[in-house]
RODO-2510 file (C-alpha; in nm, 4 decimals, decimal comma):
residues 83
     n   res          X          Y          Z
     1     m    -1,0220     5,3252    -1,2310
     2     a    -0,9102     5,1311    -0,9248
     3     k    -0,7188     4,8057    -0,9287
     4     f    -0,7278     4,5653    -0,6379
     5     t    -0,5426     4,2440    -0,5552
     6     y    -0,7089     3,9838    -0,3346
     7     k    -0,5275     3,6787    -0,1955
     8     t    -0,7751     3,3918    -0,2003
     9     q    -0,8230     3,1404     0,0802
    10     g    -0,9281     2,7769     0,0464
    11     t    -0,9288     2,7619    -0,3345
    12     c    -0,7038     2,6390    -0,6140
    13     s    -0,6597     2,9951    -0,7363
    14     s    -0,4147     3,1970    -0,5277
    15     q    -0,4987     3,5538    -0,6257
    16     i    -0,7601     3,7665    -0,7993
    17     n    -0,6815     4,1001    -0,9634
    18     i    -0,9907     4,3163    -0,9982
    19     d    -1,0397     4,6460    -1,1810
    20     v    -1,3457     4,8401    -1,0632
    21     e    -1,4662     5,1875    -1,1567
    22     e    -1,7655     5,3559    -0,9906
    23     g    -1,8998     5,0234    -0,8652
    24     i    -1,8747     4,8520    -1,2064
    25     i    -1,6389     4,5610    -1,2736
    26     n    -1,4066     4,6377    -1,5658
    27     d    -1,1822     4,3326    -1,5459
    28     v    -1,1145     4,0247    -1,3318
    29     e    -0,8068     3,8046    -1,3572
    30     f    -0,7596     3,4864    -1,1533
    31     y    -0,4194     3,3261    -1,0912
    32     g    -0,4306     2,9480    -1,0707
    33     g    -0,7475     2,7430    -1,0549
    34     c    -0,9571     2,6030    -1,3403
    35     n    -0,8507     2,8268    -1,6253
    36     g    -1,1504     2,7823    -1,8565
    37     n    -1,4128     2,8225    -1,5853
    38     l    -1,2418     3,1251    -1,4352
    39     q    -1,2080     3,2927    -1,7745
    40     g    -1,5816     3,2373    -1,8172
    41     i    -1,6639     3,3902    -1,4786
    42     s    -1,4365     3,6854    -1,5531
    43     r    -1,6133     3,7552    -1,8814
    44     l    -1,9597     3,7132    -1,7325
    45     v    -1,9045     3,9671    -1,4537
    46     k    -1,7377     4,2271    -1,6771
    47     g    -1,9635     4,5342    -1,6876
    48     m    -2,1684     4,4098    -1,3906
    49     k    -2,2277     4,6100    -1,0746
    50     c    -2,0219     4,4776    -0,7842
    51     s    -2,3349     4,4336    -0,5738
    52     e    -2,5021     4,2221    -0,8437
    53     a    -2,1962     3,9979    -0,8787
    54     v    -2,1818     3,9496    -0,5006
    55     s    -2,5492     3,8535    -0,4844
    56     r    -2,4999     3,5947    -0,7589
    57     l    -2,1658     3,4467    -0,6488
    58     e    -2,1546     3,4608    -0,2700
    59     g    -2,1971     3,1258    -0,0983
    60     i    -2,1065     2,9030    -0,3940
    61     k    -1,9065     2,6028    -0,2740
    62     c    -1,6576     2,3843    -0,4608
    63     g    -1,7152     2,0201    -0,3766
    64     f    -1,6727     1,9767    -0,0033
    65     k    -1,4806     2,3025     0,0382
    66     p    -1,6616     2,5787     0,2289
    67     t    -1,5797     2,8279    -0,0493
    68     s    -1,5021     2,8467    -0,4218
    69     c    -1,3340     3,0804    -0,6676
    70     p    -1,6666     3,2574    -0,7412
    71     d    -1,7297     3,2934    -0,3659
    72     q    -1,3796     3,4329    -0,3170
    73     l    -1,4482     3,6870    -0,5918
    74     a    -1,7653     3,7862    -0,4049
    75     q    -1,5655     3,8277    -0,0824
    76     a    -1,3115     4,0465    -0,2625
    77     l    -1,5881     4,2605    -0,4148
    78     k    -1,7492     4,3065    -0,0723
    79     l    -1,4189     4,4441     0,0589
    80     i    -1,3917     4,6771    -0,2393
    81     m    -1,7463     4,8069    -0,1833
    82     e    -1,6640     4,8824     0,1824
    83     r    -1,3904     5,1253     0,0756
***
């Protein structure tokens, strides 16, 4: 089990804690942001392969921002997969 902390950029959330084991997401916890939506995202990706989550979440934008909390999660997962 490996735990990672990712400092987000350009979103209301400030940090994402991610627990990944053998390429599978065990847990995701966002700090800040839209609590209900981020709890939903966290539950939806639990048990999902990192690569699948990235393919579904990468590129999502929040309003006029060039990124979003789901996109930031995808960016964090990409870094984890590179390790």
